[in-house]
C-alpha positions as CSV (number, residue, x, y, z in Angstrom):
1,X,0.0,0.3,0.3
2,X,1.2,3.7,-0.8
3,X,0.5,6.6,0.9
4,X,1.4,10.0,-0.5
5,X,2.4,11.7,1.6
6,X,3.4,16.0,2.3
7,X,6.2,16.9,4.1
8,X,6.5,20.7,5.5
9,X,9.2,21.8,4.0
10,X,10.7,24.0,7.1
11,X,10.0,22.8,10.5
12,X,10.9,23.9,13.6
13,X,14.3,22.1,16.0
14,X,15.0,22.5,19.3
15,X,18.1,24.3,19.6
16,X,17.6,27.5,19.2
17,X,14.0,28.9,18.4
18,X,16.2,30.2,15.1
19,X,17.3,27.2,13.7
20,X,15.4,23.9,11.7
21,X,15.2,21.3,9.0
22,X,14.9,21.8,5.8
23,X,13.2,18.5,4.1
24,X,13.5,17.9,0.2
25,X,11.7,15.5,-0.9
26,X,10.6,14.8,-4.5
27,X,10.5,12.6,-7.5
28,X,14.1,11.4,-7.6
29,X,15.7,12.2,-4.2
30,X,14.4,12.2,-0.5
31,X,16.9,15.2,1.1
32,X,17.0,16.1,5.5
33,X,19.4,19.0,6.3
34,X,19.3,20.6,9.6
35,X,21.7,22.3,11.5
36,X,23.7,19.6,14.4
37,X,27.1,22.1,15.0
38,X,26.5,21.9,18.1
39,X,27.3,18.7,18.2
40,X,31.1,16.1,18.0
41,X,30.6,14.0,15.0
42,X,30.2,10.7,17.1
43,X,27.3,12.7,19.0
44,X,25.1,12.5,15.9
45,X,23.8,9.1,15.3
46,X,21.8,8.7,11.2
47,X,20.0,5.4,10.7
48,X,17.4,4.1,8.3
49,X,14.6,1.5,10.2
50,X,11.9,1.1,6.5
51,X,10.6,4.3,5.2
52,X,11.9,6.3,8.7
53,X,14.7,9.0,8.9
54,X,16.1,8.3,12.7
55,X,17.8,11.6,14.1
56,X,19.7,10.8,17.2
57,X,21.9,13.8,18.8
58,X,23.5,12.9,22.5
59,X,25.3,14.9,24.1
60,X,27.0,14.6,27.5
61,X,27.1,17.5,30.5
62,X,31.0,17.3,31.5
63,X,30.9,17.3,35.9
64,X,34.0,19.4,36.2
65,X,31.7,22.4,33.8
66,X,28.7,23.8,35.8
67,X,28.3,25.2,31.3
68,X,27.8,22.6,29.8
69,X,24.7,21.3,28.9
70,X,23.1,17.9,28.8
71,X,20.9,17.2,25.4
72,X,19.8,14.8,23.8
73,X,17.6,14.8,20.6
74,X,15.9,12.1,18.4
75,X,13.8,12.9,16.0
76,X,11.8,10.7,13.1
77,X,11.5,12.2,9.6
């Protein structure tokens, strides 16, 4: 069974109010562009599960730095 779905061009992204996700879904490809500049490469995991793209961002706070913030964000598109 196939269901036609229209995706929003921009979705709110919880890092800051100005950040967003841009999605391109056309006849030639599916593309997701998001800003993860607050995360290191090893803190970003992207995988596909059937027809979903699972984006997992995980940043641990350091105990010795009171200005460091832990973040754990999961999005599926």
